[in-house]
VMD Tcl script that builds the backbone (N, CA, C; Angstrom):
set m [mol new atoms 201]
animate dup $m
set s [atomselect $m all]
$s set {name element resname resid chain x y z} {
  {N N UNK 1 A 95.236 -171.773 -23.182}
  {CA C UNK 1 A 96.454 -172.482 -22.805}
  {C C UNK 1 A 97.660 -171.630 -23.180}
  {N N UNK 2 A 98.647 -171.651 -22.357}
  {CA C UNK 2 A 99.868 -170.886 -22.591}
  {C C UNK 2 A 100.862 -171.735 -23.371}
  {N N UNK 3 A 101.636 -171.080 -24.193}
  {CA C UNK 3 A 102.619 -171.798 -24.999}
  {C C UNK 3 A 103.931 -171.962 -24.233}
  {N N UNK 4 A 104.744 -172.920 -24.653}
  {CA C UNK 4 A 106.074 -173.059 -24.051}
  {C C UNK 4 A 106.903 -171.783 -24.205}
  {N N UNK 5 A 106.721 -171.066 -25.313}
  {CA C UNK 5 A 107.472 -169.818 -25.520}
  {C C UNK 5 A 107.088 -168.770 -24.476}
  {N N UNK 6 A 105.799 -168.706 -24.137}
  {CA C UNK 6 A 105.356 -167.762 -23.101}
  {C C UNK 6 A 105.951 -168.137 -21.744}
  {N N UNK 7 A 105.980 -169.411 -21.459}
  {CA C UNK 7 A 106.553 -169.873 -20.193}
  {C C UNK 7 A 108.045 -169.573 -20.140}
  {N N UNK 8 A 108.749 -169.823 -21.245}
  {CA C UNK 8 A 110.187 -169.507 -21.308}
  {C C UNK 8 A 110.426 -168.020 -21.075}
  {N N UNK 9 A 109.616 -167.182 -21.713}
  {CA C UNK 9 A 109.766 -165.732 -21.565}
  {C C UNK 9 A 109.533 -165.314 -20.115}
  {N N UNK 10 A 108.528 -165.905 -19.475}
  {CA C UNK 10 A 108.242 -165.588 -18.080}
  {C C UNK 10 A 109.417 -165.958 -17.180}
  {N N UNK 11 A 109.985 -167.136 -17.405}
  {CA C UNK 11 A 111.135 -167.582 -16.613}
  {C C UNK 11 A 112.307 -166.626 -16.797}
  {N N UNK 12 A 112.572 -166.234 -18.028}
  {CA C UNK 12 A 113.703 -165.330 -18.282}
  {C C UNK 12 A 113.482 -163.956 -17.671}
  {N N UNK 13 A 112.246 -163.463 -17.701}
  {CA C UNK 13 A 111.948 -162.169 -17.065}
  {C C UNK 13 A 112.137 -162.261 -15.557}
  {N N UNK 14 A 111.680 -163.357 -14.976}
  {CA C UNK 14 A 111.857 -163.552 -13.537}
  {C C UNK 14 A 113.334 -163.683 -13.190}
  {N N UNK 15 A 114.085 -164.430 -13.997}
  {CA C UNK 15 A 115.523 -164.585 -13.768}
  {C C UNK 15 A 116.224 -163.226 -13.805}
  {N N UNK 16 A 115.864 -162.385 -14.773}
  {CA C UNK 16 A 116.466 -161.051 -14.898}
  {C C UNK 16 A 116.086 -160.155 -13.721}
  {N N UNK 17 A 114.821 -160.225 -13.302}
  {CA C UNK 17 A 114.384 -159.404 -12.164}
  {C C UNK 17 A 115.101 -159.814 -10.883}
  {N N UNK 18 A 115.261 -161.112 -10.687}
  {CA C UNK 18 A 116.003 -161.584 -9.515}
  {C C UNK 18 A 117.469 -161.184 -9.593}
  {N N UNK 19 A 118.051 -161.295 -10.771}
  {CA C UNK 19 A 119.465 -160.933 -10.951}
  {C C UNK 19 A 119.694 -159.456 -10.663}
  {N N UNK 20 A 118.702 -158.624 -10.943}
  {CA C UNK 20 A 118.829 -157.189 -10.654}
  {C C UNK 20 A 118.987 -156.932 -9.161}
  {N N UNK 21 A 118.576 -157.901 -8.359}
  {CA C UNK 21 A 118.729 -157.808 -6.905}
  {C C UNK 21 A 119.851 -158.699 -6.398}
  {N N UNK 22 A 120.651 -159.230 -7.324}
  {CA C UNK 22 A 121.768 -160.090 -6.940}
  {C C UNK 22 A 121.348 -161.478 -6.495}
  {N N UNK 23 A 120.184 -161.930 -6.942}
  {CA C UNK 23 A 119.648 -163.225 -6.518}
  {C C UNK 23 A 119.661 -164.195 -7.690}
  {N N UNK 24 A 120.171 -165.393 -7.447}
  {CA C UNK 24 A 120.171 -166.456 -8.446}
  {C C UNK 24 A 119.502 -167.682 -7.855}
  {N N UNK 25 A 118.493 -168.187 -8.553}
  {CA C UNK 25 A 117.858 -169.446 -8.174}
  {C C UNK 25 A 118.271 -170.470 -9.218}
  {N N UNK 26 A 119.255 -171.324 -8.905}
  {CA C UNK 26 A 119.788 -172.256 -9.898}
  {C C UNK 26 A 118.753 -173.201 -10.490}
  {N N UNK 27 A 117.713 -173.526 -9.730}
  {CA C UNK 27 A 116.713 -174.477 -10.212}
  {C C UNK 27 A 115.551 -173.808 -10.937}
  {N N UNK 28 A 115.605 -172.507 -11.139}
  {CA C UNK 28 A 114.524 -171.784 -11.797}
  {C C UNK 28 A 114.310 -172.331 -13.201}
  {N N UNK 29 A 113.084 -172.707 -13.507}
  {CA C UNK 29 A 112.793 -173.243 -14.830}
  {C C UNK 29 A 111.329 -173.608 -14.972}
  {N N UNK 30 A 111.011 -174.273 -16.047}
  {CA C UNK 30 A 109.648 -174.692 -16.333}
  {C C UNK 30 A 109.447 -176.120 -15.839}
  {N N UNK 31 A 108.302 -176.369 -15.239}
  {CA C UNK 31 A 107.947 -177.715 -14.799}
  {C C UNK 31 A 107.508 -178.496 -16.032}
  {N N UNK 32 A 108.382 -179.324 -16.557}
  {CA C UNK 32 A 108.109 -180.032 -17.805}
  {C C UNK 32 A 106.917 -180.991 -17.729}
  {N N UNK 33 A 106.680 -181.687 -16.609}
  {CA C UNK 33 A 105.499 -182.555 -16.569}
  {C C UNK 33 A 104.181 -181.804 -16.802}
  {N N UNK 34 A 104.138 -180.527 -16.488}
  {CA C UNK 34 A 102.921 -179.748 -16.723}
  {C C UNK 34 A 102.590 -179.703 -18.213}
  {N N UNK 35 A 103.612 -179.691 -19.065}
  {CA C UNK 35 A 103.382 -179.676 -20.505}
  {C C UNK 35 A 103.072 -181.066 -21.048}
  {N N UNK 36 A 103.411 -182.091 -20.302}
  {CA C UNK 36 A 103.173 -183.456 -20.755}
  {C C UNK 36 A 101.765 -183.937 -20.417}
  {N N UNK 37 A 101.032 -183.152 -19.664}
  {CA C UNK 37 A 99.686 -183.528 -19.251}
  {C C UNK 37 A 98.746 -183.626 -20.449}
  {N N UNK 38 A 97.804 -184.551 -20.372}
  {CA C UNK 38 A 96.802 -184.699 -21.434}
  {C C UNK 38 A 95.781 -183.563 -21.388}
  {N N UNK 39 A 95.551 -183.026 -20.211}
  {CA C UNK 39 A 94.577 -181.949 -20.052}
  {C C UNK 39 A 95.278 -180.594 -20.216}
  {N N UNK 40 A 94.627 -179.678 -20.916}
  {CA C UNK 40 A 95.224 -178.338 -21.021}
  {C C UNK 40 A 95.408 -177.743 -19.627}
  {N N UNK 41 A 96.539 -177.217 -19.392}
  {CA C UNK 41 A 96.843 -176.676 -18.070}
  {C C UNK 41 A 97.742 -175.459 -18.208}
  {N N UNK 42 A 97.798 -174.697 -17.180}
  {CA C UNK 42 A 98.729 -173.575 -17.151}
  {C C UNK 42 A 100.098 -174.113 -16.767}
  {N N UNK 43 A 101.143 -173.660 -17.446}
  {CA C UNK 43 A 102.478 -174.156 -17.087}
  {C C UNK 43 A 102.863 -173.701 -15.684}
  {N N UNK 44 A 103.619 -174.536 -15.017}
  {CA C UNK 44 A 104.125 -174.200 -13.692}
  {C C UNK 44 A 105.587 -173.800 -13.800}
  {N N UNK 45 A 105.968 -172.820 -13.011}
  {CA C UNK 45 A 107.360 -172.377 -12.954}
  {C C UNK 45 A 107.965 -172.960 -11.683}
  {N N UNK 46 A 109.064 -173.649 -11.842}
  {CA C UNK 46 A 109.772 -174.253 -10.718}
  {C C UNK 46 A 110.756 -173.231 -10.166}
  {N N UNK 47 A 110.548 -172.849 -8.930}
  {CA C UNK 47 A 111.476 -171.917 -8.292}
  {C C UNK 47 A 112.643 -172.670 -7.668}
  {N N UNK 48 A 112.417 -173.888 -7.293}
  {CA C UNK 48 A 113.499 -174.737 -6.809}
  {C C UNK 48 A 113.921 -174.458 -5.385}
  {N N UNK 49 A 114.956 -175.140 -5.003}
  {CA C UNK 49 A 115.515 -175.004 -3.663}
  {C C UNK 49 A 116.544 -173.891 -3.645}
  {N N UNK 50 A 116.691 -173.283 -2.483}
  {CA C UNK 50 A 117.757 -172.285 -2.325}
  {C C UNK 50 A 118.265 -172.357 -0.893}
  {N N UNK 51 A 119.458 -171.829 -0.702}
  {CA C UNK 51 A 120.035 -171.839 0.640}
  {C C UNK 51 A 119.473 -170.663 1.454}
  {N N UNK 52 A 119.800 -170.616 2.735}
  {CA C UNK 52 A 119.270 -169.583 3.615}
  {C C UNK 52 A 119.684 -168.183 3.177}
  {N N UNK 53 A 120.898 -168.041 2.696}
  {CA C UNK 53 A 121.379 -166.727 2.258}
  {C C UNK 53 A 120.535 -166.212 1.087}
  {N N UNK 54 A 120.248 -167.087 0.132}
  {CA C UNK 54 A 119.442 -166.694 -1.013}
  {C C UNK 54 A 118.014 -166.386 -0.579}
  {N N UNK 55 A 117.456 -167.190 0.312}
  {CA C UNK 55 A 116.100 -166.948 0.815}
  {C C UNK 55 A 116.018 -165.598 1.533}
  {N N UNK 56 A 117.034 -165.275 2.316}
  {CA C UNK 56 A 117.056 -163.989 3.019}
  {C C UNK 56 A 117.156 -162.834 2.028}
  {N N UNK 57 A 117.966 -162.996 0.985}
  {CA C UNK 57 A 118.097 -161.948 -0.035}
  {C C UNK 57 A 116.785 -161.758 -0.789}
  {N N UNK 58 A 116.110 -162.839 -1.087}
  {CA C UNK 58 A 114.824 -162.770 -1.770}
  {C C UNK 58 A 113.786 -162.083 -0.880}
  {N N UNK 59 A 113.758 -162.426 0.389}
  {CA C UNK 59 A 112.849 -161.795 1.332}
  {C C UNK 59 A 113.110 -160.292 1.420}
  {N N UNK 60 A 114.366 -159.911 1.513}
  {CA C UNK 60 A 114.714 -158.488 1.596}
  {C C UNK 60 A 114.294 -157.750 0.324}
  {N N UNK 61 A 114.497 -158.332 -0.829}
  {CA C UNK 61 A 114.113 -157.690 -2.097}
  {C C UNK 61 A 112.595 -157.525 -2.189}
  {N N UNK 62 A 111.860 -158.528 -1.768}
  {CA C UNK 62 A 110.396 -158.439 -1.784}
  {C C UNK 62 A 109.897 -157.381 -0.817}
  {N N UNK 63 A 110.480 -157.324 0.354}
  {CA C UNK 63 A 110.073 -156.313 1.337}
  {C C UNK 63 A 110.403 -154.910 0.839}
  {N N UNK 64 A 111.557 -154.763 0.230}
  {CA C UNK 64 A 111.956 -153.452 -0.310}
  {C C UNK 64 A 110.992 -153.034 -1.408}
  {N N UNK 65 A 110.635 -153.978 -2.261}
  {CA C UNK 65 A 109.707 -153.680 -3.355}
  {C C UNK 65 A 108.307 -153.345 -2.880}
  {N N UNK 66 A 107.924 -153.885 -1.730}
  {CA C UNK 66 A 106.582 -153.637 -1.197}
  {C C UNK 66 A 106.494 -152.290 -0.487}
  {N N UNK 67 A 107.633 -151.738 -0.126}
  {CA C UNK 67 A 107.642 -150.465 0.629}
  {C C UNK 67 A 107.392 -149.268 -0.262}
}
mol reanalyze $m
mol bondsrecalc $m
mol representation Tube
mol addrep $m
């Protein structure tokens, strides 16, 4: 099972990587109900909603990184 600290670190690393490409996902965070579950589970990261401009920027960054 992953700890909340590991999940927080993952979110912050993802936030920094996105910021390096000028991308901000305001809803980026940890899915808290995943930690409230009685069964051990892997934490989920909430990427959240974004507008078309942000989605296009994210797509371009992913394509650039894949090249």
